[in-house]
Backbone bond lengths (Angstrom), bond angles and torsions (degrees), N, CA, C in turn:
res aa  C-N    CA-C-N  psi(-1)  N-CA   C-N-CA  omega(-1)  CA-C   N-CA-C  phi
1 X - - - 1.457 - - 1.522 108.74 -
2 X 1.294 116.29 159.07 1.466 123.85 -178.08 1.521 109.73 -65.85
3 X 1.313 116.45 145.07 1.464 120.12 -176.78 1.526 112.76 -72.28
4 X 1.339 117.17 -24.55 1.464 119.55 -178.55 1.528 109.67 -130.07
5 X 1.303 115.45 117.34 1.461 121.05 174.66 1.528 106.13 -118.31
6 X 1.325 115.76 119.10 1.458 120.52 -178.03 1.519 112.59 -80.36
7 X 1.325 116.43 -37.39 1.459 121.19 -176.23 1.524 108.61 -139.68
8 X 1.329 116.26 136.10 1.462 120.95 172.99 1.518 107.55 -114.84
9 X 1.324 115.86 123.17 1.452 122.47 -179.02 1.526 108.39 -111.47
10 X 1.331 116.61 105.30 1.457 121.83 -177.95 1.524 109.14 -95.03
11 X 1.326 115.44 105.62 1.460 121.79 -178.73 1.523 111.40 -110.49
12 X 1.323 116.81 18.61 1.461 120.24 -179.18 1.527 109.37 -63.04
13 X 1.323 114.57 138.88 1.453 120.82 179.43 1.523 114.12 93.13
14 X 1.331 117.57 -15.55 1.467 120.29 177.94 1.524 109.53 -84.31
15 X 1.317 116.17 143.19 1.459 121.83 179.40 1.527 110.47 -91.95
16 X 1.342 115.95 152.66 1.463 121.35 176.63 1.520 109.10 -60.51
17 X 1.312 118.37 143.04 1.458 128.83 8.24 1.529 114.30 -96.42
18 X 1.344 118.56 11.02 1.471 120.37 -175.31 1.528 114.21 -54.87
19 X 1.342 120.86 -43.88 1.464 118.83 179.31 1.531 112.94 -59.41
20 X 1.321 117.24 -40.44 1.461 120.55 179.15 1.526 110.50 -66.35
21 X 1.319 117.20 -43.30 1.463 120.76 -179.14 1.525 112.06 -64.43
22 X 1.330 116.69 -42.61 1.464 120.29 179.52 1.529 111.12 -70.11
23 X 1.337 117.09 -33.98 1.459 120.59 176.44 1.525 109.81 -66.95
24 X 1.314 117.84 -42.15 1.466 121.57 178.01 1.525 110.57 -59.82
25 X 1.313 116.13 -45.51 1.462 121.41 179.08 1.530 110.66 -57.77
26 X 1.326 116.27 -43.43 1.465 120.39 179.49 1.523 111.21 -68.60
27 X 1.335 118.08 -45.69 1.463 120.91 -179.77 1.523 111.29 -58.12
28 X 1.326 116.26 -38.53 1.466 120.54 179.33 1.526 112.07 -64.97
29 X 1.324 117.39 -25.34 1.469 120.89 -176.55 1.530 113.90 -95.42
30 X 1.331 117.75 -9.32 1.467 120.60 -177.86 1.523 111.63 -70.71
31 X 1.332 115.21 152.72 1.457 120.82 171.74 1.525 108.03 -103.85
32 X 1.311 115.19 158.74 1.461 121.85 -176.96 1.529 111.61 -51.18
33 X 1.333 115.06 131.19 1.462 120.95 177.18 1.510 114.92 92.39
34 X 1.329 117.82 -13.22 1.458 119.01 179.11 1.523 110.19 -70.57
35 X 1.330 115.44 144.97 1.464 122.31 -179.35 1.525 107.96 -118.10
36 X 1.335 115.43 132.45 1.460 121.09 -179.24 1.526 109.53 -125.62
37 X 1.319 115.43 142.37 1.455 122.24 173.17 1.519 107.14 -109.25
38 X 1.337 116.20 118.15 1.462 121.91 179.34 1.514 107.99 -108.08
39 X 1.341 115.94 127.52 1.465 121.59 178.60 1.517 108.60 -116.78
40 X 1.340 116.45 130.91 1.459 120.93 178.95 1.528 110.63 -148.19
41 X 1.314 114.77 152.07 1.467 121.04 177.13 1.523 111.92 -114.64
42 X 1.329 117.86 -3.55 1.467 121.57 -177.21 1.528 110.21 -65.61
43 X 1.321 115.71 134.54 1.465 121.55 -174.78 1.526 113.50 -57.77
44 X 1.313 118.57 -43.01 1.456 121.17 -177.08 1.521 114.59 -83.89
45 X 1.313 117.04 -2.00 1.462 120.32 -173.42 1.521 114.23 -66.23
46 X 1.308 117.93 -34.24 1.465 118.40 -177.48 1.529 110.13 -57.18
47 X 1.320 117.14 -52.97 1.464 119.89 -178.51 1.531 111.59 -70.68
48 X 1.322 117.35 -40.69 1.465 120.52 -179.85 1.526 111.97 -60.58
49 X 1.316 117.17 -45.17 1.467 120.33 -178.06 1.526 110.36 -73.71
50 X 1.327 117.98 -34.23 1.476 119.89 174.11 1.540 110.30 -60.30
51 X 1.326 116.63 -44.18 1.465 120.40 178.12 1.526 110.89 -62.63
52 X 1.304 116.24 -41.26 1.463 121.37 178.07 1.525 110.51 -61.07
53 X 1.321 117.52 -44.78 1.468 122.60 179.20 1.528 110.47 -60.93
54 X 1.325 116.66 -40.07 1.464 120.74 -179.58 1.526 112.87 -65.56
55 X 1.322 116.71 -19.52 1.462 120.90 -177.56 1.529 113.44 -109.86
56 X 1.313 117.24 14.37 1.462 122.42 178.56 1.524 109.12 -129.26
57 X 1.329 116.89 156.22 1.469 119.74 177.62 1.534 110.96 -79.33
58 X 1.331 114.87 66.69 1.462 122.18 -179.56 1.522 109.25 -135.80
59 X 1.324 115.38 163.93 1.457 122.30 177.21 1.517 108.99 -121.52
60 X 1.324 116.53 131.20 1.461 120.97 173.65 1.521 107.14 -81.63
61 X 1.329 116.38 109.69 1.464 121.38 -178.66 1.528 111.32 -81.05
62 X 1.325 116.13 -34.52 1.467 119.95 -178.77 1.521 109.08 -163.08
63 X 1.320 114.79 151.47 1.456 122.14 173.13 1.514 107.13 -144.42
64 X 1.314 115.74 123.32 1.460 118.01 172.65 1.525 109.71 -144.17
65 X 1.319 114.15 153.84 1.456 121.40 179.13 1.516 107.70 -114.41
66 X 1.324 114.33 127.63 1.460 119.35 -179.77 1.524 108.19 -139.84
67 X 1.314 116.07 125.25 1.468 122.05 179.06 1.527 112.49 53.17
68 X 1.345 116.43 39.66 1.454 120.97 177.73 1.515 115.60 81.27
69 X 1.337 116.81 3.94 1.463 121.16 -179.59 1.528 109.25 -109.64
70 X 1.341 115.60 125.00 1.461 121.03 173.20 1.521 108.05 -84.42
71 X 1.330 116.37 129.55 1.461 122.50 178.38 1.518 108.62 -116.71
72 X 1.322 116.07 112.23 1.461 122.69 178.54 1.517 108.26 -104.56
73 X 1.321 117.21 124.56 1.460 122.05 174.61 1.524 106.67 -107.33
74 X 1.326 115.72 115.72 1.463 121.61 -170.09 1.524 109.94 -126.80
75 X 1.335 115.68 137.56 1.462 120.42 176.94 1.524 109.32 -119.62
76 X 1.335 115.42 135.34 1.465 120.68 176.84 1.519 108.76 -74.52
77 X 1.328 116.19 128.01 1.454 121.19 -179.57 1.522 111.54 -74.51
78 X 1.326 114.68 157.62 1.451 120.40 173.50 1.514 108.32 -68.61
79 X 1.292 115.80 140.73 1.456 120.84 178.32 1.520 107.61 -94.83
80 X 1.309 115.74 118.51 1.460 121.22 -179.38 1.526 109.02 -96.26
81 X 1.313 114.89 123.56 1.463 118.89 177.54 1.505 109.00 -107.68
82 X 1.305 116.10 142.74 1.463 119.53 178.39 1.525 109.53 -89.01
83 X 1.318 115.81 138.46 1.461 119.81 -177.83 1.511 111.35 -95.49
């Protein structure tokens, strides 16, 4: 696991699409470099959150499933502005 986790979002027990919606809300509020661990048990969450990651300026650092819980480790990317 990552040595620094800034925020842990435990969404276990919530049904889809709530885990994806709450993850989106959190990703939108992160600042560059922050690392979040998202935990969910919802069946559709793996694909939903992967799609969300693909459409946000974030990097999926790790994903593993243990005892029915999906653990997503996500880092907010640096925002590059053109001068």
